[in-house]
C-alpha atoms as a printed R data frame, in Angstrom:
    type eleno elety resid chain resno       x      y       z
1   ATOM     1    CA   MET     A     1 104.425 60.785  -9.103
2   ATOM     2    CA   LYS     A     2 106.550 63.840  -8.401
3   ATOM     3    CA   HIS     A     3 109.725 62.703  -6.694
4   ATOM     4    CA   PHE     A     4 111.521 64.590  -3.918
5   ATOM     5    CA   SER     A     5 115.101 64.424  -2.688
6   ATOM     6    CA   LEU     A     6 114.362 65.044   0.998
7   ATOM     7    CA   SER     A     7 111.360 65.413   3.287
8   ATOM     8    CA   PHE     A     8 111.053 66.362   6.952
9   ATOM     9    CA   ARG     A     9 107.581 65.914   8.440
10  ATOM    10    CA   LYS     A    10 106.484 65.384  12.026
11  ATOM    11    CA   GLY     A    11 110.094 64.913  13.090
12  ATOM    12    CA   ASN     A    12 110.799 62.197  10.504
13  ATOM    13    CA   LEU     A    13 113.648 62.631   8.000
14  ATOM    14    CA   ILE     A    14 113.098 60.839   4.676
15  ATOM    15    CA   ILE     A    15 115.525 60.785   1.731
16  ATOM    16    CA   LEU     A    16 115.449 59.430  -1.795
17  ATOM    17    CA   ASP     A    17 118.271 56.864  -1.862
18  ATOM    18    CA   GLN     A    18 120.324 58.163  -4.794
19  ATOM    19    CA   GLU     A    19 122.719 55.233  -4.600
20  ATOM    20    CA   LYS     A    20 119.911 53.051  -6.019
21  ATOM    21    CA   LEU     A    21 118.934 55.288  -8.945
22  ATOM    22    CA   PRO     A    22 117.906 54.855 -11.696
23  ATOM    23    CA   GLN     A    23 117.222 51.134 -11.320
24  ATOM    24    CA   LYS     A    24 115.174 51.556  -8.155
25  ATOM    25    CA   VAL     A    25 113.298 54.475  -6.611
26  ATOM    26    CA   CYS     A    26 113.636 53.912  -2.882
27  ATOM    27    CA   TYR     A    27 112.872 56.275   0.000
28  ATOM    28    CA   ARG     A    28 114.567 55.736   3.366
29  ATOM    29    CA   GLU     A    29 114.062 57.152   6.837
30  ATOM    30    CA   ILE     A    30 117.148 58.403   8.663
31  ATOM    31    CA   LYS     A    31 116.706 57.569  12.345
32  ATOM    32    CA   ASN     A    32 120.100 58.379  13.895
33  ATOM    33    CA   ILE     A    33 123.380 60.169  13.281
34  ATOM    34    CA   ASN     A    34 125.248 57.033  12.208
35  ATOM    35    CA   GLN     A    35 122.710 56.416   9.458
36  ATOM    36    CA   ALA     A    36 123.075 60.069   8.466
37  ATOM    37    CA   PHE     A    37 126.879 59.803   8.271
38  ATOM    38    CA   LEU     A    38 126.690 56.682   6.096
39  ATOM    39    CA   ALA     A    39 124.051 58.260   3.849
40  ATOM    40    CA   LEU     A    40 126.415 61.184   3.252
41  ATOM    41    CA   LYS     A    41 129.514 59.036   2.832
42  ATOM    42    CA   ARG     A    42 127.869 56.586   0.421
43  ATOM    43    CA   LEU     A    43 126.197 59.399  -1.555
44  ATOM    44    CA   LYS     A    44 122.694 58.196  -0.781
45  ATOM    45    CA   VAL     A    45 122.104 61.902  -0.284
46  ATOM    46    CA   ARG     A    46 124.403 64.275  -2.162
47  ATOM    47    CA   GLY     A    47 124.707 67.650  -3.855
48  ATOM    48    CA   ALA     A    48 126.282 70.689  -2.204
49  ATOM    49    CA   PRO     A    49 123.098 72.495  -1.056
50  ATOM    50    CA   LEU     A    50 121.152 69.329  -0.205
51  ATOM    51    CA   ILE     A    51 123.795 67.869   2.088
52  ATOM    52    CA   GLY     A    52 123.726 71.109   4.066
53  ATOM    53    CA   VAL     A    53 119.964 70.850   4.506
54  ATOM    54    CA   PHE     A    54 120.275 67.147   5.296
55  ATOM    55    CA   ALA     A    55 123.046 67.801   7.841
56  ATOM    56    CA   GLY     A    56 120.867 70.334   9.646
57  ATOM    57    CA   TYR     A    57 118.006 67.873  10.006
58  ATOM    58    CA   SER     A    58 120.425 65.060  10.899
59  ATOM    59    CA   LEU     A    59 121.790 67.201  13.700
60  ATOM    60    CA   PHE     A    60 118.275 67.609  15.058
61  ATOM    61    CA   ILE     A    61 117.615 63.853  14.770
62  ATOM    62    CA   SER     A    62 120.811 63.258  16.767
63  ATOM    63    CA   ILE     A    63 119.686 65.392  19.727
64  ATOM    64    CA   LYS     A    64 115.883 65.281  19.735
65  ATOM    65    CA   ASN     A    65 115.782 62.504  22.365
66  ATOM    66    CA   LEU     A    66 118.917 63.636  24.205
67  ATOM    67    CA   LYS     A    67 118.682 63.703  28.023
68  ATOM    68    CA   ALA     A    68 121.218 66.454  28.724
69  ATOM    69    CA   LYS     A    69 121.246 67.875  32.260
70  ATOM    70    CA   SER     A    70 122.285 71.392  31.270
71  ATOM    71    CA   PRO     A    71 122.681 73.659  28.218
72  ATOM    72    CA   GLN     A    72 126.464 73.236  28.512
73  ATOM    73    CA   ALA     A    73 126.162 69.441  28.429
74  ATOM    74    CA   PHE     A    74 123.822 69.769  25.438
75  ATOM    75    CA   LEU     A    75 126.340 71.976  23.610
76  ATOM    76    CA   LYS     A    76 129.163 69.512  24.233
77  ATOM    77    CA   ILE     A    77 127.249 66.680  22.570
78  ATOM    78    CA   LEU     A    78 126.008 68.986  19.805
79  ATOM    79    CA   ASP     A    79 129.609 69.968  18.990
80  ATOM    80    CA   LYS     A    80 130.689 66.331  18.895
81  ATOM    81    CA   ASN     A    81 127.891 65.500  16.463
82  ATOM    82    CA   ILE     A    82 128.705 68.522  14.301
83  ATOM    83    CA   GLU     A    83 132.331 67.438  13.896
84  ATOM    84    CA   TYR     A    84 131.252 63.891  13.122
85  ATOM    85    CA   LEU     A    85 128.937 65.027  10.323
86  ATOM    86    CA   LYS     A    86 131.505 67.470   8.935
87  ATOM    87    CA   ASN     A    87 134.000 64.658   8.419
88  ATOM    88    CA   SER     A    88 131.642 62.808   6.080
89  ATOM    89    CA   ARG     A    89 132.183 65.210   3.130
90  ATOM    90    CA   PRO     A    90 135.029 67.690   3.737
91  ATOM    91    CA   THR     A    91 134.992 69.562   0.392
92  ATOM    92    CA   ALA     A    92 131.419 70.884   0.254
93  ATOM    93    CA   VAL     A    93 131.303 74.123   2.236
94  ATOM    94    CA   TYR     A    94 127.497 74.107   2.482
95  ATOM    95    CA   LEU     A    95 127.568 71.190   4.914
96  ATOM    96    CA   SER     A    96 129.842 72.909   7.430
97  ATOM    97    CA   TRP     A    97 128.116 76.254   6.798
98  ATOM    98    CA   ALA     A    98 124.709 74.839   7.749
99  ATOM    99    CA   LEU     A    99 126.014 73.094  10.864
100 ATOM   100    CA   GLU     A   100 127.914 76.173  12.050
101 ATOM   101    CA   ARG     A   101 124.884 78.363  11.444
102 ATOM   102    CA   ILE     A   102 122.815 76.147  13.736
103 ATOM   103    CA   ARG     A   103 125.585 76.088  16.332
104 ATOM   104    CA   LYS     A   104 125.757 79.896  16.398
105 ATOM   105    CA   LYS     A   105 122.008 80.062  16.960
106 ATOM   106    CA   VAL     A   106 122.348 77.692  19.916
107 ATOM   107    CA   LEU     A   107 125.248 79.717  21.355
108 ATOM   108    CA   MET     A   108 123.085 82.833  21.271
109 ATOM   109    CA   ASN     A   109 120.463 81.061  23.405
110 ATOM   110    CA   LEU     A   110 122.443 79.162  26.041
111 ATOM   111    CA   ASP     A   111 120.406 80.891  28.732
112 ATOM   112    CA   LYS     A   112 117.424 78.744  27.678
113 ATOM   113    CA   ASP     A   113 116.648 75.185  28.809
114 ATOM   114    CA   VAL     A   114 117.584 72.052  26.844
115 ATOM   115    CA   ASP     A   115 114.122 71.501  25.340
116 ATOM   116    CA   SER     A   116 114.146 75.063  24.021
117 ATOM   117    CA   LEU     A   117 117.589 74.508  22.490
118 ATOM   118    CA   LYS     A   118 116.321 71.392  20.712
119 ATOM   119    CA   GLU     A   119 113.496 73.449  19.263
120 ATOM   120    CA   ILE     A   120 115.995 76.080  18.101
121 ATOM   121    CA   VAL     A   121 117.979 73.402  16.239
122 ATOM   122    CA   ARG     A   122 114.809 72.141  14.545
123 ATOM   123    CA   LYS     A   123 113.593 75.583  13.523
124 ATOM   124    CA   GLU     A   124 116.980 76.633  12.152
125 ATOM   125    CA   ALA     A   125 117.264 73.416  10.125
126 ATOM   126    CA   GLN     A   126 113.809 74.076   8.680
127 ATOM   127    CA   ALA     A   127 114.765 77.681   7.907
128 ATOM   128    CA   ILE     A   128 117.825 76.490   5.959
129 ATOM   129    CA   HIS     A   129 115.574 74.068   4.065
130 ATOM   130    CA   GLN     A   130 113.054 76.728   3.058
131 ATOM   131    CA   GLU     A   131 115.777 79.198   2.117
132 ATOM   132    CA   ASP     A   132 117.379 76.625  -0.186
133 ATOM   133    CA   ILE     A   133 114.107 76.214  -2.084
134 ATOM   134    CA   GLN     A   134 113.944 79.980  -2.584
135 ATOM   135    CA   LEU     A   135 117.638 80.201  -3.567
136 ATOM   136    CA   CYS     A   136 117.118 77.666  -6.345
137 ATOM   137    CA   GLU     A   137 114.285 79.721  -7.802
138 ATOM   138    CA   ARG     A   138 116.341 82.924  -7.671
139 ATOM   139    CA   ILE     A   139 119.308 81.241  -9.377
140 ATOM   140    CA   ALA     A   140 116.937 80.068 -12.120
141 ATOM   141    CA   GLN     A   141 115.497 83.562 -12.572
142 ATOM   142    CA   VAL     A   142 118.974 85.080 -12.810
143 ATOM   143    CA   GLY     A   143 120.513 82.399 -15.010
144 ATOM   144    CA   VAL     A   144 117.725 82.009 -17.562
145 ATOM   145    CA   LYS     A   145 118.621 85.448 -18.927
146 ATOM   146    CA   LEU     A   146 121.817 83.927 -20.328
147 ATOM   147    CA   ILE     A   147 120.009 81.238 -22.335
148 ATOM   148    CA   LYS     A   148 119.021 81.779 -25.971
149 ATOM   149    CA   PRO     A   149 116.685 79.905 -28.326
150 ATOM   150    CA   ASN     A   150 118.323 76.830 -29.896
151 ATOM   151    CA   ASP     A   151 121.079 76.680 -27.270
152 ATOM   152    CA   SER     A   152 122.781 73.321 -26.770
153 ATOM   153    CA   ILE     A   153 123.799 73.103 -23.121
154 ATOM   154    CA   LEU     A   154 126.264 70.635 -21.631
155 ATOM   155    CA   THR     A   155 126.099 69.938 -17.903
156 ATOM   156    CA   HIS     A   156 128.260 67.825 -15.604
157 ATOM   157    CA   CYS     A   157 127.462 65.586 -12.630
158 ATOM   158    CA   ASN     A   158 124.070 66.475 -11.127
159 ATOM   159    CA   ALA     A   159 122.978 69.913  -9.953
160 ATOM   160    CA   GLY     A   160 119.209 69.604 -10.041
161 ATOM   161    CA   PHE     A   161 116.421 68.678  -7.631
162 ATOM   162    CA   LEU     A   162 118.421 65.619  -6.551
163 ATOM   163    CA   ALA     A   163 121.173 67.956  -5.331
164 ATOM   164    CA   THR     A   164 119.034 70.610  -3.646
165 ATOM   165    CA   SER     A   165 115.734 71.190  -1.864
166 ATOM   166    CA   GLY     A   166 114.325 73.022  -4.869
167 ATOM   167    CA   GLU     A   167 114.776 72.698  -8.635
168 ATOM   168    CA   GLY     A   168 118.558 72.785  -8.450
169 ATOM   169    CA   THR     A   169 121.327 75.214  -9.329
170 ATOM   170    CA   ALA     A   170 122.606 74.489 -12.861
171 ATOM   171    CA   LEU     A   171 119.533 72.424 -13.761
172 ATOM   172    CA   SER     A   172 117.073 74.962 -12.351
173 ATOM   173    CA   ILE     A   173 118.269 77.297 -15.110
174 ATOM   174    CA   ILE     A   174 117.688 74.585 -17.703
175 ATOM   175    CA   TYR     A   175 114.197 73.856 -16.330
176 ATOM   176    CA   LYS     A   176 113.202 77.505 -16.554
177 ATOM   177    CA   ALA     A   177 114.826 77.927 -19.974
178 ATOM   178    CA   TYR     A   178 113.013 74.865 -21.325
179 ATOM   179    CA   LYS     A   179 109.636 76.411 -20.455
180 ATOM   180    CA   LYS     A   180 110.658 79.506 -22.409
181 ATOM   181    CA   TYR     A   181 112.526 77.798 -25.250
182 ATOM   182    CA   PRO     A   182 111.343 74.175 -25.710
183 ATOM   183    CA   ASN     A   183 113.814 73.769 -28.584
184 ATOM   184    CA   ILE     A   184 116.945 73.938 -26.419
185 ATOM   185    CA   LYS     A   185 119.063 70.800 -26.372
186 ATOM   186    CA   VAL     A   186 120.633 69.312 -23.240
187 ATOM   187    CA   TYR     A   187 123.709 67.091 -23.093
188 ATOM   188    CA   ALA     A   188 124.813 65.308 -19.916
189 ATOM   189    CA   ASP     A   189 128.187 63.654 -19.579
190 ATOM   190    CA   GLU     A   190 128.241 60.383 -17.656
191 ATOM   191    CA   THR     A   191 130.523 61.719 -14.867
192 ATOM   192    CA   ARG     A   192 132.765 58.814 -13.972
193 ATOM   193    CA   PRO     A   193 133.403 57.032 -11.720
194 ATOM   194    CA   LEU     A   194 129.975 57.094 -10.007
195 ATOM   195    CA   LEU     A   195 128.002 58.162 -13.080
196 ATOM   196    CA   GLN     A   196 125.990 60.957 -11.492
197 ATOM   197    CA   GLY     A   197 125.367 62.399 -14.949
198 ATOM   198    CA   ALA     A   198 124.130 59.140 -16.434
199 ATOM   199    CA   ARG     A   199 122.301 57.814 -13.380
200 ATOM   200    CA   LEU     A   200 120.945 60.989 -11.847
201 ATOM   201    CA   THR     A   201 120.840 63.905 -14.287
202 ATOM   202    CA   CYS     A   202 119.436 61.806 -17.129
203 ATOM   203    CA   TRP     A   203 116.860 60.239 -14.796
204 ATOM   204    CA   GLU     A   204 115.900 63.607 -13.353
205 ATOM   205    CA   LEU     A   205 115.517 65.379 -16.705
206 ATOM   206    CA   SER     A   206 113.567 62.424 -18.086
207 ATOM   207    CA   CYS     A   207 111.205 62.609 -15.102
208 ATOM   208    CA   ARG     A   208 110.514 66.225 -16.069
209 ATOM   209    CA   GLY     A   209 109.887 65.371 -19.707
210 ATOM   210    CA   ILE     A   210 113.058 67.024 -21.012
211 ATOM   211    CA   GLU     A   211 114.974 65.173 -23.706
212 ATOM   212    CA   VAL     A   212 118.601 64.715 -22.706
213 ATOM   213    CA   ILE     A   213 121.476 63.260 -24.705
214 ATOM   214    CA   LEU     A   214 123.979 61.218 -22.682
215 ATOM   215    CA   ILE     A   215 127.642 61.287 -23.704
216 ATOM   216    CA   CYS     A   216 130.794 59.668 -22.376
217 ATOM   217    CA   ASP     A   217 133.075 62.051 -20.485
218 ATOM   218    CA   ASN     A   218 135.706 61.887 -23.225
219 ATOM   219    CA   MET     A   219 133.270 62.971 -25.968
220 ATOM   220    CA   ALA     A   220 132.846 66.596 -24.843
221 ATOM   221    CA   GLY     A   221 135.797 67.985 -26.810
222 ATOM   222    CA   SER     A   222 134.629 66.333 -30.010
223 ATOM   223    CA   LEU     A   223 131.133 67.786 -29.640
224 ATOM   224    CA   MET     A   224 132.541 71.246 -28.977
225 ATOM   225    CA   ALA     A   225 134.805 71.037 -32.027
226 ATOM   226    CA   LYS     A   226 131.763 70.190 -34.170
227 ATOM   227    CA   GLY     A   227 129.865 73.221 -32.835
228 ATOM   228    CA   LYS     A   228 127.248 71.113 -31.085
229 ATOM   229    CA   ILE     A   229 127.694 72.782 -27.661
230 ATOM   230    CA   THR     A   230 126.903 76.473 -27.170
231 ATOM   231    CA   LYS     A   231 127.122 76.699 -23.369
232 ATOM   232    CA   VAL     A   232 128.400 74.712 -20.393
233 ATOM   233    CA   ILE     A   233 126.621 75.099 -17.036
234 ATOM   234    CA   VAL     A   234 127.819 73.304 -13.896
235 ATOM   235    CA   GLY     A   235 127.250 73.537 -10.155
236 ATOM   236    CA   ALA     A   236 129.783 74.312  -7.415
237 ATOM   237    CA   ASP     A   237 130.700 72.706  -4.105
238 ATOM   238    CA   ARG     A   238 132.975 75.502  -2.922
239 ATOM   239    CA   ILE     A   239 134.040 78.885  -4.315
240 ATOM   240    CA   THR     A   240 137.024 80.773  -2.918
241 ATOM   241    CA   LYS     A   241 137.502 84.490  -2.416
242 ATOM   242    CA   LYS     A   242 139.528 84.706  -5.632
243 ATOM   243    CA   GLY     A   243 137.039 82.711  -7.707
244 ATOM   244    CA   PHE     A   244 138.533 79.223  -7.736
245 ATOM   245    CA   ILE     A   245 135.742 76.650  -8.047
246 ATOM   246    CA   ALA     A   246 135.734 73.168  -6.524
247 ATOM   247    CA   ASN     A   247 133.238 70.895  -8.235
248 ATOM   248    CA   LYS     A   248 132.844 67.261  -9.280
249 ATOM   249    CA   ILE     A   249 135.969 65.727 -10.808
250 ATOM   250    CA   GLY     A   250 135.996 66.412 -14.548
251 ATOM   251    CA   THR     A   251 134.716 69.986 -14.274
252 ATOM   252    CA   TYR     A   252 138.209 71.378 -14.897
253 ATOM   253    CA   ASN     A   253 138.520 69.323 -18.104
254 ATOM   254    CA   LEU     A   254 135.303 70.855 -19.437
255 ATOM   255    CA   ALA     A   255 136.418 74.368 -18.513
256 ATOM   256    CA   VAL     A   256 139.699 73.960 -20.423
257 ATOM   257    CA   LEU     A   257 137.879 72.573 -23.464
258 ATOM   258    CA   ALA     A   258 135.253 75.320 -23.358
259 ATOM   259    CA   LYS     A   259 137.932 78.019 -23.158
260 ATOM   260    CA   TYR     A   260 139.770 76.589 -26.175
261 ATOM   261    CA   HIS     A   261 136.576 76.411 -28.220
262 ATOM   262    CA   LYS     A   262 135.398 79.864 -27.055
263 ATOM   263    CA   ILE     A   263 132.256 78.465 -25.436
264 ATOM   264    CA   PRO     A   264 130.798 80.236 -22.351
265 ATOM   265    CA   PHE     A   265 131.456 78.271 -19.163
266 ATOM   266    CA   TYR     A   266 129.046 79.127 -16.353
267 ATOM   267    CA   VAL     A   267 129.060 78.047 -12.715
268 ATOM   268    CA   ALA     A   268 125.784 78.161 -10.761
269 ATOM   269    CA   GLY     A   269 125.596 78.206  -6.979
270 ATOM   270    CA   PRO     A   270 124.172 80.115  -4.004
271 ATOM   271    CA   VAL     A   271 126.292 82.677  -2.175
272 ATOM   272    CA   SER     A   272 126.507 80.198   0.707
273 ATOM   273    CA   SER     A   273 128.823 78.165  -1.568
274 ATOM   274    CA   PHE     A   274 131.471 80.870  -1.179
275 ATOM   275    CA   ASP     A   275 134.222 80.327   1.368
276 ATOM   276    CA   LEU     A   276 135.843 83.724   1.805
277 ATOM   277    CA   SER     A   277 138.381 82.283   4.258
278 ATOM   278    CA   LEU     A   278 140.117 80.585   1.314
279 ATOM   279    CA   ASN     A   279 141.976 82.283  -1.522
280 ATOM   280    CA   ARG     A   280 143.311 79.779  -4.025
281 ATOM   281    CA   GLY     A   281 142.413 76.333  -5.255
282 ATOM   282    CA   GLU     A   282 145.118 74.559  -3.287
283 ATOM   283    CA   ASP     A   283 143.498 75.849  -0.095
284 ATOM   284    CA   ILE     A   284 140.378 73.740  -0.721
285 ATOM   285    CA   PRO     A   285 140.373 70.321   0.989
286 ATOM   286    CA   ILE     A   286 139.702 67.689  -1.669
287 ATOM   287    CA   GLU     A   287 137.888 64.533  -0.618
288 ATOM   288    CA   GLU     A   288 139.506 61.299  -1.798
289 ATOM   289    CA   ARG     A   289 137.199 58.334  -2.157
290 ATOM   290    CA   ASN     A   290 137.652 54.573  -2.259
291 ATOM   291    CA   PRO     A   291 139.848 53.597  -5.264
292 ATOM   292    CA   GLN     A   292 137.505 50.665  -5.888
293 ATOM   293    CA   GLU     A   293 135.005 53.129  -7.361
294 ATOM   294    CA   VAL     A   294 137.409 53.674 -10.271
295 ATOM   295    CA   LYS     A   295 138.119 49.966 -10.715
296 ATOM   296    CA   THR     A   296 134.483 48.933 -11.016
297 ATOM   297    CA   PHE     A   297 131.621 49.708 -13.392
298 ATOM   298    CA   GLY     A   298 128.061 48.692 -12.639
299 ATOM   299    CA   GLY     A   299 129.287 46.687  -9.677
300 ATOM   300    CA   LYS     A   300 131.700 44.638 -11.787
301 ATOM   301    CA   SER     A   301 135.494 44.817 -11.813
302 ATOM   302    CA   VAL     A   302 137.035 46.406 -14.934
303 ATOM   303    CA   ALA     A   303 140.686 46.456 -13.845
304 ATOM   304    CA   PRO     A   304 143.244 43.965 -12.497
305 ATOM   305    CA   LYS     A   305 142.846 43.425  -8.752
306 ATOM   306    CA   LYS     A   306 146.351 44.609  -7.851
307 ATOM   307    CA   VAL     A   307 146.360 47.781  -9.946
308 ATOM   308    CA   LYS     A   308 146.265 51.039  -7.966
309 ATOM   309    CA   ALA     A   309 143.706 53.753  -8.612
310 ATOM   310    CA   TYR     A   310 143.456 57.447  -7.763
311 ATOM   311    CA   ASN     A   311 139.996 58.764  -6.916
312 ATOM   312    CA   PRO     A   312 139.614 62.430  -5.923
313 ATOM   313    CA   ALA     A   313 135.940 63.373  -5.773
314 ATOM   314    CA   PHE     A   314 136.515 66.960  -6.894
315 ATOM   315    CA   ASP     A   315 138.837 69.131  -8.941
316 ATOM   316    CA   VAL     A   316 139.439 72.880  -8.960
317 ATOM   317    CA   THR     A   317 138.778 75.217 -11.873
318 ATOM   318    CA   PRO     A   318 140.740 78.510 -11.852
319 ATOM   319    CA   PRO     A   319 138.836 81.784 -12.336
320 ATOM   320    CA   GLU     A   320 140.356 82.598 -15.727
321 ATOM   321    CA   LEU     A   321 138.480 79.656 -17.269
322 ATOM   322    CA   ILE     A   322 135.083 80.762 -15.933
323 ATOM   323    CA   THR     A   323 132.852 83.107 -17.925
324 ATOM   324    CA   ALA     A   324 130.621 83.983 -14.963
325 ATOM   325    CA   VAL     A   325 129.200 82.680 -11.692
326 ATOM   326    CA   ILE     A   326 125.402 82.647 -11.466
327 ATOM   327    CA   THR     A   327 124.209 83.205  -7.881
328 ATOM   328    CA   ASP     A   328 120.955 83.967  -6.109
329 ATOM   329    CA   LYS     A   329 122.235 87.544  -5.703
330 ATOM   330    CA   GLY     A   330 123.093 88.092  -9.356
331 ATOM   331    CA   ILE     A   331 125.675 87.207 -11.998
332 ATOM   332    CA   ILE     A   332 129.351 87.634 -11.113
333 ATOM   333    CA   THR     A   333 131.302 88.412 -14.273
334 ATOM   334    CA   GLN     A   334 135.027 88.802 -14.877
335 ATOM   335    CA   PRO     A   335 137.223 89.810 -13.163
336 ATOM   336    CA   LEU     A   336 135.848 87.329 -10.624
337 ATOM   337    CA   GLU     A   337 137.999 88.260  -7.629
338 ATOM   338    CA   LYS     A   338 137.117 91.946  -7.867
339 ATOM   339    CA   ASN     A   339 133.425 91.306  -8.457
340 ATOM   340    CA   ILE     A   340 133.136 88.662  -5.722
341 ATOM   341    CA   GLU     A   341 134.525 91.230  -3.301
342 ATOM   342    CA   LYS     A   342 132.057 93.815  -4.616
343 ATOM   343    CA   LEU     A   343 129.097 91.431  -4.249
344 ATOM   344    CA   PHE     A   344 129.857 90.667  -0.616
345 ATOM   345    CA   ARG     A   345 130.481 94.339   0.106
346 ATOM   346    CA   ASP     A   346 127.354 95.700  -1.555
347 ATOM   347    CA   VAL     A   347 124.772 92.972  -0.958
348 ATOM   348    CA   LYS     A   348 123.435 91.903   2.410
349 ATOM   349    CA   ILE     A   349 124.142 88.169   2.623
């Protein structure tokens, strides 16, 4: 069986419940906006591009049976639902980008009736979905050029088909490279505290028949020192104008280690991951999650009850630690700030 992260058919929104993986493969229907919010918050659906696609469909689910008397009344409720969904995961720009894109489309058509506006929301959500599939393929085509035979690639968290509508961002490159060079080696770090690397990336790669070696987060430096890692490829939740990257907590550690050991450190993400309204890393809102996630492992407590814990979901990697950013519009090399500006000036986004 070929698994999927999200499906929208005949008005029904179905997700693979990633909170249950890898012990249980469970698909769930999302029937209302409260279920959508909880699915986002509890990481039943996750990954920067995928939560944008999911948010678009969730917005449609929230208004498809709405009995609004006028386009203005419809817009008021739509805006309320947009803000509600945005608050579920504040760091990932793709979520707010997708919702605002749909809102703009509605604003352009306020002369139409409510049923027509509902149809506009549905069609725009589906357009975002289809575009994401195509973006993943383009990122793979661009990024595979950087992979060589016998490469040993380390990845962090999960940036594959569980995080997108297609084959992924970072992992889409690995999938395409594996077809070309079956002798490449893939390492995945566990990605504490929620183990997205162990639970999700290892499960996903195994489903595709790719051998993956799982390591603890604190083993990466040792492997690099022994020459066992030739490249690091990660995803991105938000990229600023100056090239600061917000990604899953622990990404910064890997970037520092890779820089010290002179190992290329690549970030893969669509141009929609860029937030040109922000300059530096401190401008990025960082989601803080329940401290209990740090104090438990496999559902069991591993720390004294009264001890405090700090649990940011993301960290920020500065541009000087990044070799290049792999996008659907091409590879952005150093200097990142200058070349990000050039990309958005020269390429129609």
